[in-house]
PDB file of the backbone (N, CA, C, O) and the ligand in Angstrom, with CONECT records:
HET     ZN  A 101       1
ATOM      1  N   MET A   1     -24.382 -23.011  10.400  1.00  0.00           N
ATOM      2  CA  MET A   1     -23.891 -22.771   9.052  1.00  0.00           C
ATOM      3  C   MET A   1     -23.018 -21.507   9.066  1.00  0.00           C
ATOM      4  O   MET A   1     -23.371 -20.497   9.676  1.00  0.00           O
ATOM      5  N   THR A   2     -21.889 -21.588   8.391  1.00  0.00           N
ATOM      6  CA  THR A   2     -21.031 -20.412   8.280  1.00  0.00           C
ATOM      7  C   THR A   2     -21.186 -19.808   6.893  1.00  0.00           C
ATOM      8  O   THR A   2     -21.487 -20.493   5.915  1.00  0.00           O
ATOM      9  N   ARG A   3     -20.976 -18.542   6.848  1.00  0.00           N
ATOM     10  CA  ARG A   3     -21.106 -17.815   5.585  1.00  0.00           C
ATOM     11  C   ARG A   3     -19.711 -17.515   5.049  1.00  0.00           C
ATOM     12  O   ARG A   3     -18.872 -16.963   5.761  1.00  0.00           O
ATOM     13  N   ASP A   4     -19.461 -17.886   3.772  1.00  0.00           N
ATOM     14  CA  ASP A   4     -18.176 -17.618   3.145  1.00  0.00           C
ATOM     15  C   ASP A   4     -18.193 -16.185   2.630  1.00  0.00           C
ATOM     16  O   ASP A   4     -18.795 -15.891   1.597  1.00  0.00           O
ATOM     17  N   GLN A   5     -17.536 -15.311   3.351  1.00  0.00           N
ATOM     18  CA  GLN A   5     -17.539 -13.902   2.991  1.00  0.00           C
ATOM     19  C   GLN A   5     -16.284 -13.556   2.198  1.00  0.00           C
ATOM     20  O   GLN A   5     -15.172 -13.872   2.620  1.00  0.00           O
ATOM     21  N   ARG A   6     -16.459 -12.915   1.065  1.00  0.00           N
ATOM     22  CA  ARG A   6     -15.330 -12.478   0.259  1.00  0.00           C
ATOM     23  C   ARG A   6     -15.341 -10.959   0.197  1.00  0.00           C
ATOM     24  O   ARG A   6     -16.373 -10.321  -0.009  1.00  0.00           O
ATOM     25  N   VAL A   7     -14.155 -10.411   0.384  1.00  0.00           N
ATOM     26  CA  VAL A   7     -13.991  -8.971   0.325  1.00  0.00           C
ATOM     27  C   VAL A   7     -12.970  -8.688  -0.766  1.00  0.00           C
ATOM     28  O   VAL A   7     -11.880  -9.262  -0.770  1.00  0.00           O
ATOM     29  N   SER A   8     -13.322  -7.814  -1.679  1.00  0.00           N
ATOM     30  CA  SER A   8     -12.387  -7.495  -2.749  1.00  0.00           C
ATOM     31  C   SER A   8     -12.451  -6.009  -3.057  1.00  0.00           C
ATOM     32  O   SER A   8     -13.395  -5.316  -2.678  1.00  0.00           O
ATOM     33  N   MET A   9     -11.428  -5.537  -3.752  1.00  0.00           N
ATOM     34  CA  MET A   9     -11.395  -4.136  -4.150  1.00  0.00           C
ATOM     35  C   MET A   9     -10.759  -4.010  -5.513  1.00  0.00           C
ATOM     36  O   MET A   9      -9.908  -4.811  -5.899  1.00  0.00           O
ATOM     37  N   ASP A  10     -11.180  -2.999  -6.231  1.00  0.00           N
ATOM     38  CA  ASP A  10     -10.652  -2.725  -7.550  1.00  0.00           C
ATOM     39  C   ASP A  10      -9.321  -2.002  -7.409  1.00  0.00           C
ATOM     40  O   ASP A  10      -9.132  -1.235  -6.464  1.00  0.00           O
ATOM     41  N   VAL A  11      -8.404  -2.232  -8.325  1.00  0.00           N
ATOM     42  CA  VAL A  11      -7.111  -1.552  -8.299  1.00  0.00           C
ATOM     43  C   VAL A  11      -7.311  -0.032  -8.343  1.00  0.00           C
ATOM     44  O   VAL A  11      -6.532   0.720  -7.757  1.00  0.00           O
ATOM     45  N   ALA A  12      -8.357   0.408  -9.039  1.00  0.00           N
ATOM     46  CA  ALA A  12      -8.635   1.843  -9.150  1.00  0.00           C
ATOM     47  C   ALA A  12      -8.990   2.468  -7.806  1.00  0.00           C
ATOM     48  O   ALA A  12      -8.923   3.687  -7.648  1.00  0.00           O
ATOM     49  N   ASP A  13      -9.364   1.642  -6.844  1.00  0.00           N
ATOM     50  CA  ASP A  13      -9.751   2.154  -5.530  1.00  0.00           C
ATOM     51  C   ASP A  13      -8.554   2.407  -4.608  1.00  0.00           C
ATOM     52  O   ASP A  13      -8.717   2.960  -3.521  1.00  0.00           O
ATOM     53  N   ILE A  14      -7.367   2.009  -5.033  1.00  0.00           N
ATOM     54  CA  ILE A  14      -6.176   2.208  -4.202  1.00  0.00           C
ATOM     55  C   ILE A  14      -5.704   3.656  -4.374  1.00  0.00           C
ATOM     56  O   ILE A  14      -5.405   4.093  -5.486  1.00  0.00           O
ATOM     57  N   VAL A  15      -5.643   4.380  -3.279  1.00  0.00           N
ATOM     58  CA  VAL A  15      -5.228   5.783  -3.341  1.00  0.00           C
ATOM     59  C   VAL A  15      -3.907   6.038  -2.618  1.00  0.00           C
ATOM     60  O   VAL A  15      -3.337   7.123  -2.736  1.00  0.00           O
ATOM     61  N   GLY A  16      -3.424   5.061  -1.881  1.00  0.00           N
ATOM     62  CA  GLY A  16      -2.173   5.247  -1.166  1.00  0.00           C
ATOM     63  C   GLY A  16      -1.979   4.157  -0.136  1.00  0.00           C
ATOM     64  O   GLY A  16      -2.700   3.160  -0.121  1.00  0.00           O
ATOM     65  N   VAL A  17      -0.992   4.359   0.728  1.00  0.00           N
ATOM     66  CA  VAL A  17      -0.719   3.397   1.786  1.00  0.00           C
ATOM     67  C   VAL A  17      -0.621   4.141   3.119  1.00  0.00           C
ATOM     68  O   VAL A  17      -0.410   5.354   3.154  1.00  0.00           O
ATOM     69  N   SER A  18      -0.775   3.406   4.194  1.00  0.00           N
ATOM     70  CA  SER A  18      -0.561   3.933   5.534  1.00  0.00           C
ATOM     71  C   SER A  18       0.689   3.279   6.091  1.00  0.00           C
ATOM     72  O   SER A  18       0.885   2.071   5.956  1.00  0.00           O
ATOM     73  N   MET A  19       1.526   4.078   6.711  1.00  0.00           N
ATOM     74  CA  MET A  19       2.742   3.571   7.327  1.00  0.00           C
ATOM     75  C   MET A  19       2.686   3.947   8.806  1.00  0.00           C
ATOM     76  O   MET A  19       2.605   5.127   9.148  1.00  0.00           O
ATOM     77  N   CYS A  20       2.728   2.948   9.673  1.00  0.00           N
ATOM     78  CA  CYS A  20       2.639   3.201  11.113  1.00  0.00           C
ATOM     79  C   CYS A  20       3.997   2.957  11.757  1.00  0.00           C
ATOM     80  O   CYS A  20       4.573   1.878  11.621  1.00  0.00           O
ATOM     81  N   CYS A  21       4.494   3.947  12.445  1.00  0.00           N
ATOM     82  CA  CYS A  21       5.783   3.842  13.123  1.00  0.00           C
ATOM     83  C   CYS A  21       5.644   2.907  14.336  1.00  0.00           C
ATOM     84  O   CYS A  21       4.802   3.132  15.205  1.00  0.00           O
ATOM     85  N   HIS A  22       6.464   1.874  14.385  1.00  0.00           N
ATOM     86  CA  HIS A  22       6.420   0.950  15.520  1.00  0.00           C
ATOM     87  C   HIS A  22       6.926   1.616  16.791  1.00  0.00           C
ATOM     88  O   HIS A  22       6.570   1.204  17.895  1.00  0.00           O
ATOM     89  N   HIS A  23       7.748   2.639  16.641  1.00  0.00           N
ATOM     90  CA  HIS A  23       8.354   3.289  17.804  1.00  0.00           C
ATOM     91  C   HIS A  23       7.375   4.211  18.531  1.00  0.00           C
ATOM     92  O   HIS A  23       7.232   4.121  19.750  1.00  0.00           O
ATOM     93  N   CYS A  24       6.695   5.106  17.786  1.00  0.00           N
ATOM     94  CA  CYS A  24       5.813   6.089  18.433  1.00  0.00           C
ATOM     95  C   CYS A  24       4.353   5.969  17.998  1.00  0.00           C
ATOM     96  O   CYS A  24       3.502   6.732  18.456  1.00  0.00           O
ATOM     97  N   LYS A  25       4.063   5.013  17.118  1.00  0.00           N
ATOM     98  CA  LYS A  25       2.692   4.728  16.657  1.00  0.00           C
ATOM     99  C   LYS A  25       2.096   5.827  15.769  1.00  0.00           C
ATOM    100  O   LYS A  25       0.889   5.832  15.527  1.00  0.00           O
ATOM    101  N   THR A  26       2.910   6.741  15.291  1.00  0.00           N
ATOM    102  CA  THR A  26       2.414   7.748  14.355  1.00  0.00           C
ATOM    103  C   THR A  26       1.998   7.068  13.056  1.00  0.00           C
ATOM    104  O   THR A  26       2.710   6.210  12.533  1.00  0.00           O
ATOM    105  N   LEU A  27       0.837   7.462  12.545  1.00  0.00           N
ATOM    106  CA  LEU A  27       0.339   6.911  11.292  1.00  0.00           C
ATOM    107  C   LEU A  27       0.565   7.942  10.184  1.00  0.00           C
ATOM    108  O   LEU A  27       0.077   9.070  10.255  1.00  0.00           O
ATOM    109  N   VAL A  28       1.302   7.536   9.179  1.00  0.00           N
ATOM    110  CA  VAL A  28       1.606   8.418   8.053  1.00  0.00           C
ATOM    111  C   VAL A  28       0.888   7.870   6.829  1.00  0.00           C
ATOM    112  O   VAL A  28       1.086   6.717   6.447  1.00  0.00           O
ATOM    113  N   GLU A  29       0.050   8.704   6.215  1.00  0.00           N
ATOM    114  CA  GLU A  29      -0.645   8.301   4.996  1.00  0.00           C
ATOM    115  C   GLU A  29       0.127   8.858   3.809  1.00  0.00           C
ATOM    116  O   GLU A  29       0.360  10.063   3.706  1.00  0.00           O
ATOM    117  N   VAL A  30       0.516   7.959   2.919  1.00  0.00           N
ATOM    118  CA  VAL A  30       1.311   8.350   1.755  1.00  0.00           C
ATOM    119  C   VAL A  30       0.457   8.143   0.503  1.00  0.00           C
ATOM    120  O   VAL A  30       0.107   7.009   0.176  1.00  0.00           O
ATOM    121  N   PRO A  31       0.118   9.230  -0.201  1.00  0.00           N
ATOM    122  CA  PRO A  31      -0.667   9.090  -1.434  1.00  0.00           C
ATOM    123  C   PRO A  31       0.088   8.276  -2.476  1.00  0.00           C
ATOM    124  O   PRO A  31       1.319   8.257  -2.498  1.00  0.00           O
ATOM    125  N   LEU A  32      -0.658   7.618  -3.323  1.00  0.00           N
ATOM    126  CA  LEU A  32      -0.061   6.762  -4.350  1.00  0.00           C
ATOM    127  C   LEU A  32       0.977   7.512  -5.174  1.00  0.00           C
ATOM    128  O   LEU A  32       2.042   6.973  -5.478  1.00  0.00           O
ATOM    129  N   LYS A  33       0.668   8.756  -5.537  1.00  0.00           N
ATOM    130  CA  LYS A  33       1.582   9.517  -6.388  1.00  0.00           C
ATOM    131  C   LYS A  33       2.903   9.855  -5.681  1.00  0.00           C
ATOM    132  O   LYS A  33       3.870  10.256  -6.330  1.00  0.00           O
ATOM    133  N   GLU A  34       2.942   9.694  -4.356  1.00  0.00           N
ATOM    134  CA  GLU A  34       4.180   9.974  -3.605  1.00  0.00           C
ATOM    135  C   GLU A  34       4.937   8.707  -3.221  1.00  0.00           C
ATOM    136  O   GLU A  34       5.952   8.778  -2.528  1.00  0.00           O
ATOM    137  N   LEU A  35       4.449   7.546  -3.668  1.00  0.00           N
ATOM    138  CA  LEU A  35       5.125   6.300  -3.316  1.00  0.00           C
ATOM    139  C   LEU A  35       6.429   6.097  -4.084  1.00  0.00           C
ATOM    140  O   LEU A  35       7.188   5.173  -3.789  1.00  0.00           O
ATOM    141  N   SER A  36       6.687   6.949  -5.058  1.00  0.00           N
ATOM    142  CA  SER A  36       7.975   6.851  -5.744  1.00  0.00           C
ATOM    143  C   SER A  36       9.102   7.309  -4.816  1.00  0.00           C
ATOM    144  O   SER A  36      10.274   7.001  -5.034  1.00  0.00           O
ATOM    145  N   ARG A  37       8.716   8.056  -3.770  1.00  0.00           N
ATOM    146  CA  ARG A  37       9.689   8.501  -2.765  1.00  0.00           C
ATOM    147  C   ARG A  37       9.064   8.415  -1.376  1.00  0.00           C
ATOM    148  O   ARG A  37       8.780   9.437  -0.751  1.00  0.00           O
ATOM    149  N   PRO A  38       8.850   7.185  -0.895  1.00  0.00           N
ATOM    150  CA  PRO A  38       8.230   7.051   0.426  1.00  0.00           C
ATOM    151  C   PRO A  38       9.163   7.577   1.518  1.00  0.00           C
ATOM    152  O   PRO A  38      10.381   7.589   1.340  1.00  0.00           O
ATOM    153  N   PRO A  39       8.598   8.010   2.640  1.00  0.00           N
ATOM    154  CA  PRO A  39       9.448   8.510   3.731  1.00  0.00           C
ATOM    155  C   PRO A  39      10.369   7.406   4.250  1.00  0.00           C
ATOM    156  O   PRO A  39       9.980   6.241   4.331  1.00  0.00           O
ATOM    157  N   GLN A  40      11.591   7.792   4.596  1.00  0.00           N
ATOM    158  CA  GLN A  40      12.557   6.811   5.109  1.00  0.00           C
ATOM    159  C   GLN A  40      12.630   6.809   6.623  1.00  0.00           C
ATOM    160  O   GLN A  40      13.251   5.936   7.229  1.00  0.00           O
ATOM    161  N   GLU A  41      11.980   7.808   7.232  1.00  0.00           N
ATOM    162  CA  GLU A  41      11.987   7.875   8.693  1.00  0.00           C
ATOM    163  C   GLU A  41      10.665   8.451   9.172  1.00  0.00           C
ATOM    164  O   GLU A  41       9.928   9.071   8.405  1.00  0.00           O
ATOM    165  N   CYS A  42      10.376   8.241  10.438  1.00  0.00           N
ATOM    166  CA  CYS A  42       9.165   8.781  11.039  1.00  0.00           C
ATOM    167  C   CYS A  42       9.269  10.306  11.095  1.00  0.00           C
ATOM    168  O   CYS A  42      10.276  10.840  11.560  1.00  0.00           O
ATOM    169  N   PRO A  43       8.245  11.005  10.628  1.00  0.00           N
ATOM    170  CA  PRO A  43       8.310  12.468  10.660  1.00  0.00           C
ATOM    171  C   PRO A  43       8.196  13.046  12.075  1.00  0.00           C
ATOM    172  O   PRO A  43       8.500  14.219  12.294  1.00  0.00           O
ATOM    173  N   VAL A  44       7.762  12.227  13.027  1.00  0.00           N
ATOM    174  CA  VAL A  44       7.578  12.715  14.401  1.00  0.00           C
ATOM    175  C   VAL A  44       8.788  12.375  15.287  1.00  0.00           C
ATOM    176  O   VAL A  44       9.408  13.271  15.860  1.00  0.00           O
ATOM    177  N   CYS A  45       9.121  11.083  15.397  1.00  0.00           N
ATOM    178  CA  CYS A  45      10.195  10.685  16.323  1.00  0.00           C
ATOM    179  C   CYS A  45      11.532  10.491  15.609  1.00  0.00           C
ATOM    180  O   CYS A  45      12.556  10.269  16.255  1.00  0.00           O
ATOM    181  N   LYS A  46      11.523  10.574  14.286  1.00  0.00           N
ATOM    182  CA  LYS A  46      12.734  10.459  13.462  1.00  0.00           C
ATOM    183  C   LYS A  46      13.365   9.063  13.469  1.00  0.00           C
ATOM    184  O   LYS A  46      14.514   8.893  13.063  1.00  0.00           O
ATOM    185  N   GLN A  47      12.602   8.063  13.935  1.00  0.00           N
ATOM    186  CA  GLN A  47      13.074   6.679  13.874  1.00  0.00           C
ATOM    187  C   GLN A  47      13.278   6.296  12.414  1.00  0.00           C
ATOM    188  O   GLN A  47      12.387   6.494  11.588  1.00  0.00           O
ATOM    189  N   SER A  48      14.434   5.754  12.096  1.00  0.00           N
ATOM    190  CA  SER A  48      14.697   5.321  10.729  1.00  0.00           C
ATOM    191  C   SER A  48      13.873   4.075  10.420  1.00  0.00           C
ATOM    192  O   SER A  48      13.869   3.118  11.194  1.00  0.00           O
ATOM    193  N   TRP A  49      13.175   4.093   9.282  1.00  0.00           N
ATOM    194  CA  TRP A  49      12.359   2.943   8.886  1.00  0.00           C
ATOM    195  C   TRP A  49      13.109   2.026   7.919  1.00  0.00           C
ATOM    196  O   TRP A  49      12.799   0.839   7.820  1.00  0.00           O
ATOM    197  N   PHE A  50      14.067   2.563   7.226  1.00  0.00           N
ATOM    198  CA  PHE A  50      14.848   1.785   6.257  1.00  0.00           C
ATOM    199  C   PHE A  50      16.302   2.208   6.391  1.00  0.00           C
ATOM    200  O   PHE A  50      16.597   3.392   6.559  1.00  0.00           O
ATOM    201  N   ASP A  51      17.208   1.246   6.318  1.00  0.00           N
ATOM    202  CA  ASP A  51      18.623   1.583   6.508  1.00  0.00           C
ATOM    203  C   ASP A  51      19.233   2.304   5.303  1.00  0.00           C
ATOM    204  O   ASP A  51      20.268   2.959   5.418  1.00  0.00           O
ATOM    205  N   SER A  52      18.580   2.173   4.155  1.00  0.00           N
ATOM    206  CA  SER A  52      19.067   2.878   2.965  1.00  0.00           C
ATOM    207  C   SER A  52      17.983   2.831   1.893  1.00  0.00           C
ATOM    208  O   SER A  52      17.005   2.094   2.019  1.00  0.00           O
ATOM    209  N   GLN A  53      18.163   3.623   0.837  1.00  0.00           N
ATOM    210  CA  GLN A  53      17.203   3.569  -0.263  1.00  0.00           C
ATOM    211  C   GLN A  53      17.308   2.261  -1.030  1.00  0.00           C
ATOM    212  O   GLN A  53      16.411   1.921  -1.801  1.00  0.00           O
ATOM    213  N   GLY A  54      18.392   1.527  -0.828  1.00  0.00           N
ATOM    214  CA  GLY A  54      18.554   0.226  -1.471  1.00  0.00           C
ATOM    215  C   GLY A  54      17.906  -0.893  -0.686  1.00  0.00           C
ATOM    216  O   GLY A  54      17.896  -2.040  -1.132  1.00  0.00           O
ATOM    217  N   ASN A  55      17.365  -0.572   0.481  1.00  0.00           N
ATOM    218  CA  ASN A  55      16.701  -1.559   1.322  1.00  0.00           C
ATOM    219  C   ASN A  55      15.601  -2.261   0.528  1.00  0.00           C
ATOM    220  O   ASN A  55      14.851  -1.614  -0.204  1.00  0.00           O
ATOM    221  N   GLU A  56      15.505  -3.571   0.671  1.00  0.00           N
ATOM    222  CA  GLU A  56      14.536  -4.354  -0.103  1.00  0.00           C
ATOM    223  C   GLU A  56      13.093  -3.931   0.185  1.00  0.00           C
ATOM    224  O   GLU A  56      12.288  -3.850  -0.743  1.00  0.00           O
ATOM    225  N   ASP A  57      12.756  -3.667   1.417  1.00  0.00           N
ATOM    226  CA  ASP A  57      11.394  -3.241   1.753  1.00  0.00           C
ATOM    227  C   ASP A  57      11.087  -1.870   1.142  1.00  0.00           C
ATOM    228  O   ASP A  57       9.994  -1.641   0.625  1.00  0.00           O
ATOM    229  N   TYR A  58      12.062  -0.970   1.210  1.00  0.00           N
ATOM    230  CA  TYR A  58      11.892   0.360   0.633  1.00  0.00           C
ATOM    231  C   TYR A  58      11.643   0.248  -0.872  1.00  0.00           C
ATOM    232  O   TYR A  58      10.748   0.896  -1.413  1.00  0.00           O
ATOM    233  N   GLN A  59      12.438  -0.574  -1.532  1.00  0.00           N
ATOM    234  CA  GLN A  59      12.274  -0.782  -2.971  1.00  0.00           C
ATOM    235  C   GLN A  59      10.932  -1.449  -3.287  1.00  0.00           C
ATOM    236  O   GLN A  59      10.314  -1.141  -4.307  1.00  0.00           O
ATOM    237  N   SER A  60      10.487  -2.342  -2.435  1.00  0.00           N
ATOM    238  CA  SER A  60       9.196  -3.017  -2.661  1.00  0.00           C
ATOM    239  C   SER A  60       8.036  -2.029  -2.580  1.00  0.00           C
ATOM    240  O   SER A  60       7.081  -2.129  -3.351  1.00  0.00           O
ATOM    241  N   ILE A  61       8.114  -1.080  -1.653  1.00  0.00           N
ATOM    242  CA  ILE A  61       7.063  -0.064  -1.538  1.00  0.00           C
ATOM    243  C   ILE A  61       7.033   0.793  -2.800  1.00  0.00           C
ATOM    244  O   ILE A  61       5.963   1.098  -3.326  1.00  0.00           O
ATOM    245  N   LYS A  62       8.208   1.177  -3.279  1.00  0.00           N
ATOM    246  CA  LYS A  62       8.278   1.961  -4.516  1.00  0.00           C
ATOM    247  C   LYS A  62       7.713   1.158  -5.693  1.00  0.00           C
ATOM    248  O   LYS A  62       6.979   1.693  -6.523  1.00  0.00           O
ATOM    249  N   PHE A  63       8.061  -0.125  -5.752  1.00  0.00           N
ATOM    250  CA  PHE A  63       7.577  -0.996  -6.822  1.00  0.00           C
ATOM    251  C   PHE A  63       6.055  -1.127  -6.760  1.00  0.00           C
ATOM    252  O   PHE A  63       5.385  -1.096  -7.792  1.00  0.00           O
ATOM    253  N   LEU A  64       5.520  -1.272  -5.564  1.00  0.00           N
ATOM    254  CA  LEU A  64       4.066  -1.353  -5.394  1.00  0.00           C
ATOM    255  C   LEU A  64       3.396  -0.102  -5.959  1.00  0.00           C
ATOM    256  O   LEU A  64       2.415  -0.196  -6.697  1.00  0.00           O
ATOM    257  N   GLY A  65       3.928   1.060  -5.611  1.00  0.00           N
ATOM    258  CA  GLY A  65       3.354   2.317  -6.097  1.00  0.00           C
ATOM    259  C   GLY A  65       3.390   2.402  -7.615  1.00  0.00           C
ATOM    260  O   GLY A  65       2.399   2.775  -8.243  1.00  0.00           O
ATOM    261  N   ARG A  66       4.528   2.056  -8.205  1.00  0.00           N
ATOM    262  CA  ARG A  66       4.653   2.108  -9.670  1.00  0.00           C
ATOM    263  C   ARG A  66       3.694   1.129 -10.334  1.00  0.00           C
ATOM    264  O   ARG A  66       3.056   1.455 -11.335  1.00  0.00           O
ATOM    265  N   THR A  67       3.596  -0.057  -9.779  1.00  0.00           N
ATOM    266  CA  THR A  67       2.734  -1.094 -10.364  1.00  0.00           C
ATOM    267  C   THR A  67       1.270  -0.673 -10.324  1.00  0.00           C
ATOM    268  O   THR A  67       0.566  -0.797 -11.326  1.00  0.00           O
ATOM    269  N   VAL A  68       0.811  -0.186  -9.204  1.00  0.00           N
ATOM    270  CA  VAL A  68      -0.586   0.220  -9.076  1.00  0.00           C
ATOM    271  C   VAL A  68      -0.871   1.399 -10.002  1.00  0.00           C
ATOM    272  O   VAL A  68      -1.893   1.422 -10.687  1.00  0.00           O
ATOM    273  N   GLU A  69       0.041   2.386 -10.022  1.00  0.00           N
ATOM    274  CA  GLU A  69      -0.160   3.542 -10.906  1.00  0.00           C
ATOM    275  C   GLU A  69      -0.228   3.111 -12.367  1.00  0.00           C
ATOM    276  O   GLU A  69      -1.071   3.588 -13.127  1.00  0.00           O
ATOM    277  N   GLN A  70       0.667   2.206 -12.750  1.00  0.00           N
ATOM    278  CA  GLN A  70       0.679   1.726 -14.136  1.00  0.00           C
ATOM    279  C   GLN A  70      -0.633   1.024 -14.481  1.00  0.00           C
ATOM    280  O   GLN A  70      -1.196   1.236 -15.555  1.00  0.00           O
ATOM    281  N   MET A  71      -1.110   0.194 -13.567  1.00  0.00           N
ATOM    282  CA  MET A  71      -2.354  -0.532 -13.824  1.00  0.00           C
ATOM    283  C   MET A  71      -3.542   0.418 -13.890  1.00  0.00           C
ATOM    284  O   MET A  71      -4.470   0.187 -14.666  1.00  0.00           O
ATOM    285  N   GLN A  72      -3.531   1.477 -13.096  1.00  0.00           N
ATOM    286  CA  GLN A  72      -4.634   2.446 -13.135  1.00  0.00           C
ATOM    287  C   GLN A  72      -4.613   3.264 -14.420  1.00  0.00           C
ATOM    288  O   GLN A  72      -5.669   3.613 -14.947  1.00  0.00           O
ATOM    289  N   LYS A  73      -3.423   3.574 -14.931  1.00  0.00           N
ATOM    290  CA  LYS A  73      -3.314   4.416 -16.122  1.00  0.00           C
ATOM    291  C   LYS A  73      -3.583   3.646 -17.406  1.00  0.00           C
ATOM    292  O   LYS A  73      -4.366   4.084 -18.249  1.00  0.00           O
ATOM    293  N   SER A  74      -2.935   2.505 -17.551  1.00  0.00           N
ATOM    294  CA  SER A  74      -2.991   1.823 -18.845  1.00  0.00           C
ATOM    295  C   SER A  74      -4.119   0.817 -18.956  1.00  0.00           C
ATOM    296  O   SER A  74      -4.475   0.397 -20.057  1.00  0.00           O
ATOM    297  N   LYS A  75      -4.673   0.437 -17.844  1.00  0.00           N
ATOM    298  CA  LYS A  75      -5.734  -0.580 -17.828  1.00  0.00           C
ATOM    299  C   LYS A  75      -5.395  -1.743 -18.763  1.00  0.00           C
ATOM    300  O   LYS A  75      -6.159  -2.052 -19.678  1.00  0.00           O
ATOM    301  N   PRO A  76      -4.237  -2.391 -18.528  1.00  0.00           N
ATOM    302  CA  PRO A  76      -3.808  -3.480 -19.409  1.00  0.00           C
ATOM    303  C   PRO A  76      -4.731  -4.678 -19.351  1.00  0.00           C
ATOM    304  O   PRO A  76      -4.687  -5.546 -20.223  1.00  0.00           O
ATOM    305  N   LEU A  77      -5.550  -4.728 -18.350  1.00  0.00           N
ATOM    306  CA  LEU A  77      -6.434  -5.874 -18.205  1.00  0.00           C
ATOM    307  C   LEU A  77      -7.855  -5.480 -18.606  1.00  0.00           C
ATOM    308  O   LEU A  77      -8.829  -5.893 -17.978  1.00  0.00           O
ATOM    309  N   GLY A  78      -7.953  -4.671 -19.666  1.00  0.00           N
ATOM    310  CA  GLY A  78      -9.239  -4.127 -20.076  1.00  0.00           C
ATOM    311  C   GLY A  78     -10.288  -5.147 -20.447  1.00  0.00           C
ATOM    312  O   GLY A  78     -11.478  -4.832 -20.450  1.00  0.00           O
ATOM    313  N   VAL A  79      -9.880  -6.354 -20.758  1.00  0.00           N
ATOM    314  CA  VAL A  79     -10.867  -7.362 -21.151  1.00  0.00           C
ATOM    315  C   VAL A  79     -11.341  -8.196 -19.969  1.00  0.00           C
ATOM    316  O   VAL A  79     -12.144  -9.116 -20.119  1.00  0.00           O
ATOM    317  N   LEU A  80     -10.835  -7.860 -18.807  1.00  0.00           N
ATOM    318  CA  LEU A  80     -11.321  -8.546 -17.612  1.00  0.00           C
ATOM    319  C   LEU A  80     -11.313  -7.568 -16.454  1.00  0.00           C
ATOM    320  O   LEU A  80     -10.747  -6.479 -16.551  1.00  0.00           O
ATOM    321  N   ASN A  81     -11.924  -7.950 -15.391  1.00  0.00           N
ATOM    322  CA  ASN A  81     -12.003  -7.095 -14.210  1.00  0.00           C
ATOM    323  C   ASN A  81     -11.164  -7.719 -13.102  1.00  0.00           C
ATOM    324  O   ASN A  81     -11.554  -8.733 -12.523  1.00  0.00           O
ATOM    325  N   LEU A  82     -10.017  -7.120 -12.806  1.00  0.00           N
ATOM    326  CA  LEU A  82      -9.125  -7.632 -11.782  1.00  0.00           C
ATOM    327  C   LEU A  82      -9.439  -6.980 -10.442  1.00  0.00           C
ATOM    328  O   LEU A  82      -9.498  -5.755 -10.336  1.00  0.00           O
ATOM    329  N   LYS A  83      -9.636  -7.790  -9.442  1.00  0.00           N
ATOM    330  CA  LYS A  83      -9.875  -7.255  -8.097  1.00  0.00           C
ATOM    331  C   LYS A  83      -8.904  -7.914  -7.128  1.00  0.00           C
ATOM    332  O   LYS A  83      -8.523  -9.072  -7.299  1.00  0.00           O
ATOM    333  N   LEU A  84      -8.517  -7.172  -6.126  1.00  0.00           N
ATOM    334  CA  LEU A  84      -7.665  -7.697  -5.075  1.00  0.00           C
ATOM    335  C   LEU A  84      -8.568  -8.311  -4.015  1.00  0.00           C
ATOM    336  O   LEU A  84      -9.539  -7.688  -3.586  1.00  0.00           O
ATOM    337  N   GLN A  85      -8.251  -9.527  -3.594  1.00  0.00           N
ATOM    338  CA  GLN A  85      -9.047 -10.172  -2.556  1.00  0.00           C
ATOM    339  C   GLN A  85      -8.414  -9.864  -1.205  1.00  0.00           C
ATOM    340  O   GLN A  85      -7.205  -9.999  -1.016  1.00  0.00           O
ATOM    341  N   LEU A  86      -9.247  -9.456  -0.289  1.00  0.00           N
ATOM    342  CA  LEU A  86      -8.791  -9.067   1.044  1.00  0.00           C
ATOM    343  C   LEU A  86      -9.375 -10.005   2.081  1.00  0.00           C
ATOM    344  O   LEU A  86     -10.434 -10.598   1.875  1.00  0.00           O
ATOM    345  N   THR A  87      -8.689 -10.132   3.174  1.00  0.00           N
ATOM    346  CA  THR A  87      -9.222 -10.944   4.253  1.00  0.00           C
ATOM    347  C   THR A  87     -10.375 -10.206   4.924  1.00  0.00           C
ATOM    348  O   THR A  87     -10.268  -9.008   5.182  1.00  0.00           O
ATOM    349  N   PRO A  88     -11.464 -10.894   5.207  1.00  0.00           N
ATOM    350  CA  PRO A  88     -12.591 -10.238   5.875  1.00  0.00           C
ATOM    351  C   PRO A  88     -12.207  -9.656   7.234  1.00  0.00           C
ATOM    352  O   PRO A  88     -12.898  -8.777   7.749  1.00  0.00           O
ATOM    353  N   SER A  89     -11.123 -10.135   7.808  1.00  0.00           N
ATOM    354  CA  SER A  89     -10.718  -9.652   9.145  1.00  0.00           C
ATOM    355  C   SER A  89     -10.283  -8.195   9.128  1.00  0.00           C
ATOM    356  O   SER A  89     -10.062  -7.621  10.194  1.00  0.00           O
ATOM    357  N   ILE A  90     -10.151  -7.573   7.959  1.00  0.00           N
ATOM    358  CA  ILE A  90      -9.751  -6.166   7.938  1.00  0.00           C
ATOM    359  C   ILE A  90     -10.792  -5.289   8.636  1.00  0.00           C
ATOM    360  O   ILE A  90     -10.477  -4.197   9.110  1.00  0.00           O
ATOM    361  N   PHE A  91     -12.027  -5.773   8.693  1.00  0.00           N
ATOM    362  CA  PHE A  91     -13.075  -5.000   9.342  1.00  0.00           C
ATOM    363  C   PHE A  91     -13.063  -5.176  10.857  1.00  0.00           C
ATOM    364  O   PHE A  91     -13.800  -4.500  11.575  1.00  0.00           O
ATOM    365  N   GLU A  92     -12.218  -6.090  11.337  1.00  0.00           N
ATOM    366  CA  GLU A  92     -12.129  -6.341  12.784  1.00  0.00           C
ATOM    367  C   GLU A  92     -11.018  -5.527  13.409  1.00  0.00           C
ATOM    368  O   GLU A  92     -10.902  -5.484  14.634  1.00  0.00           O
ATOM    369  N   LYS A  93     -10.187  -4.870  12.586  1.00  0.00           N
ATOM    370  CA  LYS A  93      -9.032  -4.125  13.114  1.00  0.00           C
ATOM    371  C   LYS A  93      -9.413  -2.713  13.473  1.00  0.00           C
ATOM    372  O   LYS A  93      -8.568  -1.943  13.931  1.00  0.00           O
TER     373      LYS A  93
HETATM  374 ZN    ZN A 101       7.795   7.504  15.157  1.00  0.00          ZN2+
END
């Protein structure tokens, strides 16, 4: 018998993101409040992570930060409890 394991987290539990440089493997932790201006290059090896501030991935990271901050501040979903579902494999990494 297999067990159906569900892993979830509250939006309020999100405090930031981790960005790992593929070039030198440096891990940069960016607090949620700083996601409005995420780093564009690795602080150690200076590898460029985005070709410009208009880069779609760069804009998506900024959008993620704004969205999470907005949801934490205004609690627009006050009549329900919204949780993000995560893959159980996160504990295997
Ligand atoms: Zn690097």
